[in-house]
Each structure stands twice: as structure tokens, then as C-alpha cells.
N, C-alpha and C positions, 0 to 999 in steps of 0.2 A: 368338689367344685373348685376348691382352692388350688389343688394340684393341676386341674385342667387349665385354669387361668395362667399358672406359672408355665405350663407346657406350651401354651399358645404364645406367651411373651417370649420364651426362649426360641421358638420357631421363627417368630418375626425378627428377633435380633439376629439369628443366624442367617436368615434371608437377606437382611440389610447388609451384613458384613460381606456376604457373597456378592451382592450387587455392587457394593463399593469396590471390591477387588476387581470385578468385571469392568467397571468404569475405568479403573487404573490400567487394566490390560488394553482396553480400547484406546486410551490416550497414548499408551506406549506404541501402538500400531500406527498412529497418525504420522504423516510425513513431518520432517523437521521444519519445513516452511509453512506448516498449517497455522493459520491466524487464530491465536487463542484470545486476542483482544484487538478490536479495531475501531477506528473513528473514520467515517467517510463524509466527505463534503462534495457538494456539486455546485457548478456554475454554468450559466449559459452565456453566450456572447453579449446578451443585453442586461445581465445582472451586474451590480456593482460589488456585491458581497456574497461570499460563499455561504451556503446553508447546509446543515447536517442532512444527510440522505442515507439510504440503505446501500449496501455494496452493489446491488443489481440495478440501481437507479440509472435512468437513461439520460441524464444531463449531458449537455454538450461537452463539458469537462468534469470528470469525476476523479477525486483523489482520495484514496484510503491509506491512512497510516496504520500499520499493524505491528503488533508484537507477535513474533513467530514462536512456535513451540520450542525452538532452540534458544529462545531468549533474545534473538536479534531483531532489529528494526527492519521493516519492509515498507516501501512506498509503492502502491499500486495505482497506476495512472491510466486513464482512458480519455481519448480525445476524439470527438466526432465533429469534423469541420463542417461549416455551413455549405461549402461547395466541394464537390468531389475532386480529389487530387489525382490526376492521371499519371501513372508511371513515374512518380518522383518520390524519392525517399523522404520521410518526414522525421525530423529530429525534435526532441524536447530539450530546451535549455532550462535546466533545473537549478534554482538557487536556494540554498538553505541559510537560515539565520538562527542562531541558537539563543537569542535573547540577551546575550552578554557582549554583543558587538562583533562576534566572530561570524564570518560568512564563507560560503564555498559555492562555486558555480561550476557546472560541467554540462556538456552537451552529450545526449545519448540518442541513439537511433531507436525509433519506435517500430514495433511489429504491426503489420497491417492485418486486420481481421476481415477476411473476404465475406463473411456472413453479414456483418453490420456495416462494413465500409469505413469503420473507425480504426483508430490506432491505439496500441496498448504498450505499456512499459512497466516492468516490475524491477525495482531497485532494492537491494538488500546488502548487508555486510555479513550475512550468514549463509544459510542454505538457499540457493536459487531454484533448484529443481529437486523436489522431494520424492521419496518413494516410501512404501509402507514401513514405518518405524525407522526411517533414516533419511539419507540425503544422497542423491546421485550426482549433483553438481553444485559446487560452492560458488559464491559470488566472484565475479571477475575482480581483478586487482583494482581496476578503475573505479568500480562501485565501492569497494572496501575503502579506498583512499578518500573518495568523495564523502562518504558517510562518517568518516572518522571525526569530523567536527562535532557531531552529535554524541559520540562516545566520550569526547573530552569534556562535555558539559558536566556540571556538578549536580548530577541526578535530577535535573529539571525535567518535568514531563511535558513541557510546552516548547514549541519552536514554530518557525514560519517557513513556508515553502512557497516559492514563486515559480510559475511556469510560463514559458513562451514557446510557441511552436513555429517551426520553419520548414518549409518544403524547399529542397535544393534541386533545381532543375538542371543546372550545369554550373560551371565555375563562375559565371558572371550573373546568373539569374537565380535569385532566391525570393521566396515569398513568405514574409513574416505575418503571423496572426497575432496581433497585439490587442489586448482588451480595449485600450484607448489609443488609437493610432496618433492622435494629436499630441498626447502627453507621453507617448511611447511606454505606456504602462502595460504590464503583463498580468496574468491571473494570479491572485494572491490567496493563500490559505493559511489561517492561523490554527495550528494544531494545539489543542488545550487538553491537559490531563490525560495523556495516553499512558 
């Protein structure tokens, strides 16, 4: 009976080692831009403060800050305007603040999602488009330079993101979606402990 118990224990240990190595193999097959850690926040046009949500939440504005498999930061944004925007490009004005007084702002064009009618944007300073176990497209120089402010921080895991959305119809006609038009405030997210 003693030998039988030892044999079962050894079998379980061997299976555990095999499963562990299989998990490692699976992780190595994931794309470099795969989110290994994420924090998601949602806002609607009538909320004053962002709340934690799941990545697939259908809030009017959803921001996920992610740590990618390649170790780089990613910002995944989704915007669902109250009114449909017809044939005009939509841009996100993104402002970062690292908590030490350093800020960076840049405007990025959002992609339209024909299924939801919303707009999406993914920013990273690492792999932008991943493939099995690697990367097919690295971040654009503009994204890399913009996110550099967070790389310069002293290992702080918290930062602030502000978003404003603008639809540009022509050279003279733009439509801003500000959270509070009277105060010209935009949508604010405090990312804590990423």
C-alpha cells in the first residue's frame, strides 16, 4: 500500500509538471499585444466619475489600461456617441498625466466599428498588431513618443487619462463632445495600481 501511495503521488507530480510546461507553451504562443493584466473603467455622458467595468462593458466611454505580454503599456478606448455621426472622421484627444506634474497630449484618429456604430482606438508603445507568439506591427512613432511620458515615470503604477472626442466635418466645422460643455471638461480616468 505504501508503494501504491508513492506511485500515485509521483504520477500526480509528473502530471502537474507537464501541465505547467503546457501552460508555459500556451503563453509563448499568445500574441505580444495580449493583455496579461488590465484595468477597465466606464463612463456615460451623464456620469461624473468613471467606474470599474469589464472589458466588454457597453458604457458610452470605456477605457482599458493593459500590460501586454511584451511588457508594454496599452490603452484600449471605445466611444459610443449619443447621436450617430454621419461620414465624418472622429478623433480622440488623449491627455496623460503621470502624477509628477508631467503631461502629454495628442490627437489620434479613431476607427469606426460598423457593427456597434461606435469608435475604437488602441494605443501602445509596444506591439500594436500581434500574431501567434509574436508581433506583426509595432507601434507608430507618434504613439511611442506620446506614451514615453509614462516610461519616464519612476515605476509608479498610477496615472491619469483624459479623453475628449471631436468629429471633424470640414476645415471650419468641428463638433466636440465634452463631458461638461459649460466648464469645457472632458472625460477623466484615474488608473490606479496597474
